[in-house]
N, C-alpha and C positions, 0 to 999 in steps of 0.2 A: 713563457707561454703557459697559459692556464690549462689544466687538465680536468676532465670530468672524473669525479671520484667514484661514481657508482652508476649502475644501469638506471636507477630511479632518477638521478639528476639528468642523465642523458635524455630519458623519456620526457621529463618535465620541460627541458629546454626545447625539445622537438615539438611538444604539444604547444608550448607558449609561442613558438615561432609560427605555428599554423594559424593562430588566432590573433596575433599581434599585428596591428597596423600602425604606421607612423602617424604622428600628429599632423594635421593639415597646416601648411604654412602659406600665408598670403604672399602674393607677389605685389610689388608696388604698381600703382596706376597713376597716370597723369591727371592733372586737374580737369581736363576736358573729357575724362572717361568715367564710366560707371561699370560696375559689375552686375551681371545678371546670373541668377541661379537657375540651372536647368535640372528639374526634378525628374529622375528617370521613372518610367512606369512601375507601378506596384500597387498593392492594396493591403488593407488590414495591418497586421503586426509585422509584415515583412520589413526588412532593413530598408531605411530610406537612403537612397544613393543619389548623389547630385554631381553636377559639374558646375564650376563657376568660371565664367568667361568675362573678360573686359571688352567694352565697346566704346567707341567714340560717341559722345553725346549727340552728334549730328547724324549718326547712323539711324536708319529706319529699322529699328529692332522692335518686334512685337513682344510685349511682356505684360504681365499683371503685376500690380503693386499691392503689397500687404500692409494693412494698418492693424495693429493689435496692441494689447497691453503686455509689456515685457514680463511683469510679475517680479516677485522678490526672491524667488527660489534660486538656488545655484544651478549652473549649467551641468546637468547630470544625464541628459539624454543624448545618446550617441547616434550620429549620422555619419555617412561616408561621403567625403568630397574628394573627387579625383582619386578615389581608392584610399584616402587617408582619413583618419578619425578626427571628428570635430564634435565637441560637446555643446549642446544648446539647452536653453531653458525649456521646461515642460510645456508651457503655453505655446511656444513656437513649434515645438515638436508635434503637439496635437493639431495645430493649424496645418502643418505640412502634411500630416497623415490625411487630413480631410481634403486638402487642395490637390494632392497627388491624384493622377488619373491612372487607371489600370492599364491603359492601352497606348497613351501618347505622352511624350515629354511635355512638361509644363514649364514655361518660362516665367520666372517670378523675380521681382525685386523686393527684398526685405532688408531693412537697415541692419539687423543683427548679423546677417551673413554677407551682405553685399558691401558693407563698409567694414574695414578692418578695425574692430573695436579696441584693439591694443595699440593703435597708432593715432595719437592725438592730432597730429598735423593732418592726416587724412580725414579724420572725423570732422575737424574744423572746416576743411575744404569742401567735403561732401554735404555737410549739413546746410550750407548756404544755397544749395541747389535742389533741396527737397521738393519745392513747389514744382520745379521743372520735371523731376522724376515722376511725381504723381500725375502731372498734366499729360505727359507723354504716354502713360500706361494705357493699354487698351481697356483694362478694367481695373478698378480698385476694390479689393476684397477687404472687408472690415470683419475681423475675427473677434467675436465677443467672448469666446471661451466655450467650454463644454456646456451643453444644455443642462440646466439645473432648475430648481423651483423658482429662484429669483429671476432668472432669464424668462422663464415661462410666464410669471406674473407680469413682468414688465411688458412683454409682447401682448399679453391679454389686454392690458390697459391701453396700449397703443392701438390695438385693433378696435377696442371699444370707442376710443376717441375718434378714430377714422370713421366709424359707423355713425356716431352721434354728433361729432364736431363740437362737443361741449363737455367740459369737465363737470359742470354743474349738474347736467342730466345724469352723467355717470355716478356722481356722488349720491344723488337722490335715489337712483335705482339700486345701488349696491351698498350704501351705508358704510359699515366698518371695514368691509373687504377692500374698499378703495384705498384705505391708508396703507395696507400691506402692499398693494400694487404700486402705489406712489413711492413707498420706501424701496421697493425692488427696482423701480425705474431710476430713482435717485442713485442707488448703488451702481447700477449699470452705467449711468452717465458720468459718475464721478471717477471712473477709472482713467488712468493716464494712457491714452492711445497715441500712437505716432502714425 
């Protein structure tokens, strides 16, 4: 039997147990099932808390589907799923913060959380039905990332094109600035979205 040697060790163990949560463990799902993420109400910097539930594909479940660029950073942002810790990438974390509603639960399908990414058999099985997942969604959210100067320029160009219906007219009206906006739009469209 292990004994605690000091009051400080006992206090550290007690404090650690107050803030420690177990790592989230996926349960297996059948090939005819999908998982849906239920984001609990919240806003701002509050902890993101979710539930993940599996459903038969034939069930009439209302959910939104998220398409976004995963990014290359490591999974360093903590969320709680069924009270357990799950670390996700920053871009997904930011998307969940924006999608979350302060008053109602949001039902969402997103590949990084609704497919067990550490199970290759499940990934292979689930990827074959992505078109069905997106088709059945009530809405598809395309997360382009946080607003920045490149995003703003790209959307300025799209708005100008919508207004004039011609790149030639935009080029003549704006000269050199068109090149920065075209570069920004090119950057936005070159991301790998799922």
